[in-house]
C-alpha positions as CSV (number, residue, x, y, z in Angstrom):
1,X,0.0,0.2,0.0
2,X,1.3,3.4,-1.0
3,X,-1.4,5.6,0.6
4,X,-0.4,9.0,2.0
5,X,0.5,8.7,5.8
6,X,0.2,11.5,8.3
7,X,4.2,11.0,8.3
8,X,4.3,11.5,4.4
9,X,2.2,14.6,5.0
10,X,4.9,16.3,7.6
11,X,7.6,15.3,5.0
12,X,6.2,17.4,2.5
13,X,5.8,20.3,4.8
14,X,9.4,19.8,6.4
15,X,10.6,19.9,2.6
16,X,9.2,23.3,2.3
17,X,11.1,24.3,5.3
18,X,14.3,23.0,4.2
19,X,14.3,24.7,1.3
20,X,13.6,28.0,3.1
21,X,10.0,28.5,1.6
22,X,8.3,28.9,5.0
23,X,10.6,31.0,6.7
24,X,10.6,33.6,3.5
25,X,6.7,33.3,3.8
26,X,7.1,34.5,7.6
27,X,8.5,37.8,6.3
28,X,7.1,38.1,2.6
29,X,4.1,37.0,0.7
30,X,5.8,34.3,-1.3
31,X,3.2,31.3,-0.5
32,X,-0.5,31.5,-1.0
33,X,-2.8,30.1,1.7
34,X,-4.2,27.7,2.0
35,X,-1.6,25.2,0.9
36,X,-2.8,21.8,-0.6
37,X,-0.8,18.7,0.2
38,X,-0.2,15.6,-2.3
39,X,-2.6,12.9,-0.9
40,X,-2.5,9.2,-2.3
41,X,-5.8,8.0,-1.2
42,X,-7.4,4.2,-1.5
43,X,-8.9,3.1,-4.3
44,X,-12.4,1.4,-5.0
45,X,-10.5,-2.0,-5.1
46,X,-9.2,-0.9,-1.7
47,X,-12.1,-0.6,-0.3
48,X,-13.3,-4.2,-1.2
49,X,-10.1,-5.8,-0.8
50,X,-8.5,-4.3,2.2
51,X,-11.4,-2.4,4.1
52,X,-10.1,-2.6,7.8
53,X,-6.9,-1.3,6.2
54,X,-8.8,1.7,4.8
55,X,-10.7,2.5,7.9
56,X,-7.5,2.5,9.9
57,X,-6.0,5.0,7.5
58,X,-8.8,7.1,7.4
59,X,-8.8,7.3,11.2
60,X,-4.9,8.1,11.3
61,X,-5.5,10.9,8.5
62,X,-8.7,12.4,10.2
63,X,-6.7,12.6,13.7
64,X,-3.6,14.4,12.3
65,X,-3.6,17.7,13.6
66,X,-3.4,21.3,12.0
67,X,-4.8,19.8,8.7
68,X,-8.0,20.5,7.0
69,X,-9.5,17.5,5.4
70,X,-11.9,17.6,2.5
71,X,-13.9,14.8,2.5
72,X,-15.9,12.6,-0.5
73,X,-18.6,10.1,-0.2
74,X,-18.1,7.4,-2.2
75,X,-21.1,4.6,-2.9
76,X,-19.3,1.3,-3.0
77,X,-21.2,-1.7,-4.3
78,X,-20.0,-3.9,-1.6
79,X,-19.3,-1.4,1.2
80,X,-22.1,1.2,0.8
81,X,-21.8,4.6,1.2
82,X,-18.1,5.4,2.5
83,X,-16.3,8.9,3.5
84,X,-12.8,9.1,2.6
85,X,-10.3,12.1,2.3
86,X,-10.2,13.6,-1.0
87,X,-8.0,16.7,-0.2
88,X,-5.4,17.8,2.9
89,X,-4.6,21.6,3.1
90,X,-3.0,23.7,5.7
91,X,-5.0,26.9,6.1
92,X,-2.5,29.3,7.7
93,X,1.6,29.7,7.9
94,X,1.0,29.0,11.6
95,X,-0.5,25.6,11.1
96,X,2.2,24.6,8.8
97,X,4.8,25.9,11.2
98,X,3.0,24.0,14.1
99,X,2.4,21.0,11.7
100,X,6.4,20.4,11.6
101,X,7.2,21.9,15.4
102,X,9.0,25.2,13.7
103,X,7.3,27.7,15.2
104,X,9.6,28.7,17.6
105,X,12.6,28.9,14.8
106,X,10.4,30.8,12.8
107,X,9.7,33.3,15.2
108,X,13.7,33.8,16.0
109,X,14.1,34.2,12.1
110,X,11.6,36.7,11.9
111,X,13.6,38.7,15.1
112,X,16.6,38.4,12.6
113,X,14.8,39.8,10.0
114,X,13.5,42.8,11.5
115,X,16.6,43.6,13.2
116,X,18.5,43.5,9.9
117,X,15.7,45.6,8.3
118,X,16.4,48.3,10.7
119,X,20.3,48.1,10.6
120,X,21.3,46.8,7.4
121,X,18.8,46.9,5.0
122,X,20.9,45.7,1.9
123,X,21.5,42.1,3.8
124,X,17.8,41.1,3.6
125,X,18.5,39.9,0.4
126,X,21.0,37.1,1.8
127,X,18.4,36.7,4.7
128,X,15.9,35.7,1.6
129,X,18.4,33.6,-0.2
130,X,19.8,31.9,2.8
131,X,17.3,31.5,5.6
132,X,18.7,28.1,7.0
133,X,21.9,29.3,7.2
134,X,20.6,32.7,8.7
135,X,18.9,30.2,11.4
136,X,22.0,28.8,12.2
137,X,23.8,32.2,12.7
138,X,21.1,33.7,14.9
139,X,23.4,33.4,18.0
140,X,26.4,35.3,16.4
141,X,24.0,37.6,14.1
142,X,24.3,40.7,16.1
143,X,28.3,40.4,16.2
144,X,28.3,39.8,12.0
145,X,26.3,42.9,11.6
146,X,28.6,44.8,13.8
147,X,31.7,43.8,11.6
148,X,29.5,45.0,8.6
149,X,29.3,48.2,10.2
150,X,32.6,48.5,11.2
151,X,33.7,47.8,7.7
152,X,31.4,50.4,6.7
153,X,33.0,53.1,8.8
154,X,36.5,52.0,8.0
155,X,36.4,50.6,4.3
156,X,39.9,49.1,3.1
157,X,41.1,49.5,6.6
158,X,45.0,48.6,5.7
159,X,45.0,46.9,9.3
160,X,45.3,43.1,10.7
161,X,42.2,41.6,11.7
162,X,43.6,41.6,14.9
163,X,43.0,45.2,15.0
164,X,39.4,45.2,14.2
165,X,37.9,47.0,17.6
166,X,34.7,45.6,18.0
167,X,33.1,45.1,21.4
168,X,33.0,41.3,22.0
169,X,35.1,40.2,18.8
170,X,38.3,38.8,17.9
171,X,40.0,38.1,14.8
172,X,39.5,34.1,15.5
173,X,35.5,35.0,15.1
174,X,36.0,37.0,11.8
175,X,38.4,34.2,10.3
176,X,35.9,31.7,11.3
177,X,33.0,33.3,9.6
178,X,35.1,34.8,6.4
179,X,32.7,32.9,4.2
180,X,29.5,34.1,5.2
181,X,31.1,37.9,5.6
182,X,32.2,38.0,2.2
183,X,28.8,37.3,1.2
184,X,27.3,40.2,3.4
185,X,30.0,42.5,2.8
186,X,29.6,42.2,-0.8
187,X,26.1,43.5,-0.5
188,X,26.7,46.2,2.2
189,X,29.9,47.8,0.9
190,X,30.2,50.3,-1.8
191,X,31.8,48.2,-5.1
192,X,34.7,50.5,-5.3
193,X,36.3,49.4,-2.2
194,X,36.1,45.8,-2.8
195,X,38.8,44.0,-4.8
196,X,36.6,41.9,-7.0
197,X,39.5,39.7,-8.1
198,X,40.4,38.6,-4.9
199,X,37.9,35.7,-4.5
200,X,37.6,32.7,-2.2
201,X,38.1,32.6,1.7
202,X,41.8,32.5,1.4
203,X,41.7,36.0,-0.2
204,X,39.1,37.4,2.2
205,X,41.9,40.1,3.8
206,X,42.8,41.4,0.1
207,X,39.3,41.4,-1.1
208,X,38.5,43.9,2.0
209,X,41.5,45.7,2.2
210,X,43.2,44.3,5.5
211,X,46.7,43.6,6.0
212,X,47.7,39.8,5.3
213,X,50.4,37.8,7.1
214,X,53.4,38.4,5.1
215,X,54.4,35.6,2.6
216,X,58.1,34.4,3.4
217,X,60.5,33.2,1.0
218,X,63.3,30.9,2.2
219,X,66.8,30.4,0.5
220,X,70.3,29.6,0.8
221,X,73.6,31.0,-0.7
222,X,75.5,28.5,-2.9
223,X,78.4,30.5,-3.3
224,X,80.3,31.8,-0.2
225,X,81.8,34.3,-2.3
226,X,78.3,36.2,-2.7
227,X,77.7,38.9,-0.7
228,X,75.3,38.0,2.3
229,X,73.3,39.9,4.8
230,X,75.0,41.5,7.8
231,X,75.9,39.2,10.4
232,X,75.4,36.0,8.1
233,X,78.7,34.3,7.2
234,X,79.3,31.2,5.3
235,X,76.3,29.8,3.1
236,X,73.3,30.8,5.5
237,X,69.9,29.7,5.5
238,X,67.6,33.1,5.1
239,X,63.9,33.5,5.3
240,X,62.5,37.1,4.2
241,X,58.9,38.5,3.5
242,X,58.4,38.6,0.0
243,X,58.7,42.3,-0.4
244,X,62.4,42.1,1.1
245,X,63.3,39.2,-0.9
246,X,62.2,41.0,-4.1
247,X,64.5,44.2,-3.1
248,X,67.5,41.9,-2.8
249,X,68.6,42.0,-6.3
250,X,71.5,39.7,-5.5
251,X,74.2,39.0,-8.1
252,X,73.4,35.6,-8.9
253,X,73.6,33.8,-12.3
254,X,71.5,30.8,-11.1
255,X,68.3,29.9,-8.8
256,X,67.4,26.5,-8.0
257,X,64.0,25.8,-6.9
258,X,63.3,22.5,-5.0
259,X,60.2,21.7,-3.2
260,X,61.8,19.0,-0.6
261,X,63.2,20.7,2.5
262,X,66.2,18.3,3.0
263,X,67.2,18.7,-0.9
264,X,67.0,22.4,0.1
265,X,69.5,22.1,2.8
266,X,71.7,19.7,1.3
267,X,72.1,21.6,-2.0
268,X,75.6,21.5,-3.1
269,X,78.0,24.5,-3.7
270,X,77.3,26.0,-7.2
271,X,79.2,29.2,-8.0
272,X,76.8,32.5,-8.4
273,X,73.6,30.5,-7.3
274,X,71.0,30.6,-4.7
275,X,68.5,27.4,-3.9
276,X,65.0,28.5,-2.9
277,X,62.8,26.1,-0.6
278,X,59.7,26.0,-3.1
279,X,56.0,26.9,-2.3
280,X,54.2,24.4,-4.3
281,X,51.8,26.1,-6.5
282,X,52.0,29.5,-5.1
283,X,54.5,31.5,-7.3
284,X,52.9,34.7,-6.8
285,X,55.1,35.7,-4.0
286,X,58.5,34.8,-5.7
287,X,57.3,36.7,-9.0
288,X,57.5,40.1,-7.1
289,X,61.2,39.8,-7.4
290,X,61.9,41.3,-10.9
291,X,65.7,40.6,-10.6
292,X,64.9,36.5,-11.1
293,X,63.8,37.2,-14.5
294,X,67.7,37.8,-15.6
295,X,68.8,34.8,-13.9
296,X,68.7,31.1,-15.1
297,X,65.9,29.6,-13.0
298,X,65.9,25.4,-12.7
299,X,62.9,23.9,-11.1
300,X,63.2,20.5,-9.3
301,X,60.4,18.8,-8.2
302,X,58.9,15.3,-8.0
303,X,58.9,13.4,-11.3
304,X,54.8,13.1,-10.9
305,X,51.9,14.8,-12.8
306,X,51.6,17.3,-10.1
307,X,55.7,18.1,-10.3
308,X,55.1,18.8,-14.1
309,X,51.9,20.8,-13.4
310,X,53.6,22.7,-10.8
311,X,56.3,23.5,-13.2
312,X,53.8,24.5,-15.7
313,X,52.4,27.0,-13.7
314,X,55.7,28.4,-12.6
315,X,56.5,29.1,-16.3
316,X,53.1,31.6,-15.9
317,X,55.3,33.6,-14.1
318,X,58.7,32.9,-15.3
319,X,58.7,31.5,-19.0
320,X,62.3,30.7,-19.4
321,X,62.3,28.5,-16.2
322,X,64.2,25.1,-16.8
323,X,63.2,21.8,-15.1
324,X,65.9,20.0,-13.4
325,X,66.4,16.4,-12.6
326,X,62.8,15.7,-14.2
327,X,64.1,14.0,-17.4
328,X,63.4,10.3,-18.5
329,X,66.8,9.2,-17.8
330,X,66.8,10.1,-14.1
331,X,63.2,8.6,-13.9
332,X,64.2,5.0,-15.2
333,X,67.8,5.2,-13.3
334,X,65.9,5.0,-10.3
335,X,63.5,2.7,-10.7
336,X,64.0,1.0,-7.4
337,X,62.7,4.1,-5.9
338,X,59.4,4.7,-7.8
339,X,56.5,5.3,-5.5
340,X,52.9,6.0,-6.1
341,X,51.1,9.6,-6.6
342,X,47.9,9.6,-4.6
343,X,45.5,11.6,-6.9
344,X,47.5,12.1,-10.1
345,X,46.5,15.1,-12.6
346,X,45.1,14.4,-16.0
347,X,44.9,17.7,-17.7
348,X,47.0,18.9,-20.5
349,X,49.8,21.2,-19.8
350,X,50.7,24.0,-22.3
351,X,54.2,25.3,-21.0
352,X,56.1,21.9,-21.3
353,X,58.7,21.2,-23.8
354,X,58.3,18.4,-26.0
355,X,60.6,16.4,-23.9
356,X,59.0,17.3,-20.6
357,X,55.3,16.6,-22.3
358,X,56.7,13.1,-23.2
359,X,57.5,12.1,-20.1
360,X,54.3,13.7,-18.5
361,X,52.3,12.0,-20.6
362,X,53.9,8.6,-19.8
363,X,53.3,9.3,-16.2
364,X,49.4,10.4,-16.7
365,X,48.5,7.5,-19.1
366,X,50.3,5.1,-16.5
367,X,52.7,3.9,-19.4
368,X,55.4,2.6,-17.0
369,X,53.1,1.9,-14.1
370,X,50.0,3.1,-12.5
371,X,50.5,6.4,-10.7
372,X,54.0,6.4,-11.0
373,X,55.8,9.0,-8.9
374,X,59.6,9.4,-8.2
375,X,60.3,11.8,-5.5
376,X,62.7,14.1,-5.6
377,X,64.4,13.1,-2.3
378,X,64.9,9.7,-3.6
379,X,67.1,10.9,-6.4
380,X,70.8,9.9,-5.6
381,X,73.0,12.6,-4.1
382,X,75.9,11.7,-6.6
383,X,73.4,12.0,-9.5
384,X,72.5,15.4,-8.5
385,X,76.2,16.4,-8.2
386,X,76.9,15.1,-11.8
387,X,74.0,16.9,-13.2
388,X,74.9,20.3,-11.6
389,X,78.6,19.8,-12.7
390,X,76.8,19.1,-16.5
391,X,75.0,22.5,-16.4
392,X,76.0,24.7,-19.2
393,X,76.7,28.1,-18.2
394,X,75.5,31.4,-20.0
395,X,72.5,30.0,-22.0
396,X,68.9,30.6,-21.0
397,X,66.4,27.8,-21.8
398,X,64.5,29.0,-24.6
399,X,60.6,29.1,-23.6
400,X,58.6,26.2,-24.9
401,X,56.4,26.5,-27.8
402,X,52.9,26.5,-27.2
403,X,51.0,23.1,-27.3
404,X,47.8,22.8,-29.3
C-alpha cells in the first residue's frame, strides 16, 4: 500500500521548510494559503480488498492535527456509502509551522529579519536567499552585523584582523566566518572598496583591504663568495618576507628551486647561485622579485604529474624556467625508488617542452605503471652532483612553444 500517511504529509511540509520557503513566507508574501498537500488515497478496489486497512488509514489521517480535510462520499457496491479524505490542506502559515514543530525557529528568523531591516537593509536579500543558514547564525548575527558596520565606517582599513576593535569580537571569530562575511560585505559595501579579483575564503583579507600575514621566502646562498646579509657568514639559511626578497637584487647567475626541505638544506655549492625552498603551486610572491628574470631558473620537483603541473604554473610567471632532474633518464635510473602518486593530474599542460611533455604523458597515461611517482629526495646525491657539473654556463633555456 502506498497511501499517503501522516508522516508523508509532514515530510512534504518539512521539505518546504528545508528549502527555506516557509521562513521566507514568515516575512514575505511568497506562499499562497491555504496550501494543498499531495494525497494518495485508497482506490475502489482497496475498499473491497482491504476494508479494515482503509478504515485505519482514514482514522489516522482524520486524527492528524493542524490539517483541514476535504471529504468525499463513495457509494461502494459492497461496502455501501463510505466517507474518505479527498484533499488535505493547511489553512495558514501558523498551521504549517506547528505541523512540523518549527514555530519557535520561525519566530527567531523573523526577529533576525526585523533586526537586519533596521540596521542593514541591503542584507535582507541574503536572508531571503539563505534563511536556513541565517537560522544557524542567529546567536552570532548581531556580531556579524557589527563587523559589517565597522567596515562601512572603515573601508579598506589597511590593518590586520586582530586590530578590528569591536566589543565582543576577536580575530578568530572573523576568520571562522570569512565565508558568510564575504557574502554580506559584498552586499553592504560600495563596489569601489571591494577588490573583486580576490575571490575565495583565503583571499578575504585582500578582498576587503585588510593586511595579510607576509608570505616568506626561504633561500640559501650556494656560493660563499656572494655578498650576504649583515651578520650572516658562510652559506646561511635565510628567510625574508616577499617584499624584502624582491628588493635584494642578488648578483647571482642561477636560482634553483626545490620542493623538498632536505634537498634544500643539502644542496651542493654552485658558483653564483642560490637555492629557494619552493612553495608548491604558489608562485605569486616569488614573481615580485623582478631581478629573478635575469637569472637562469632551474625547477626541481617530483617526477610525477603534479610536479609537472607545478612547473607549468611556474612558467606562467617565469617563461624561461628550466626543469632540473625531471627527465626520463633520471626516472628510469631510479626505478627501485619508484612510488605511487595518490591523486594524479590528467589535464593538458601547455607550457612544457616536448621532452617534458613526453615524460608527463607517460605518467598521466600510466605507461610505466599506475600512478607512478619518483620523489625528488629519492634521487641519488651523486646523480645530483653529476648533473650540476653538466649544466652549461651562460645560456638561458628557450621558452617552450605553445602546445595545441
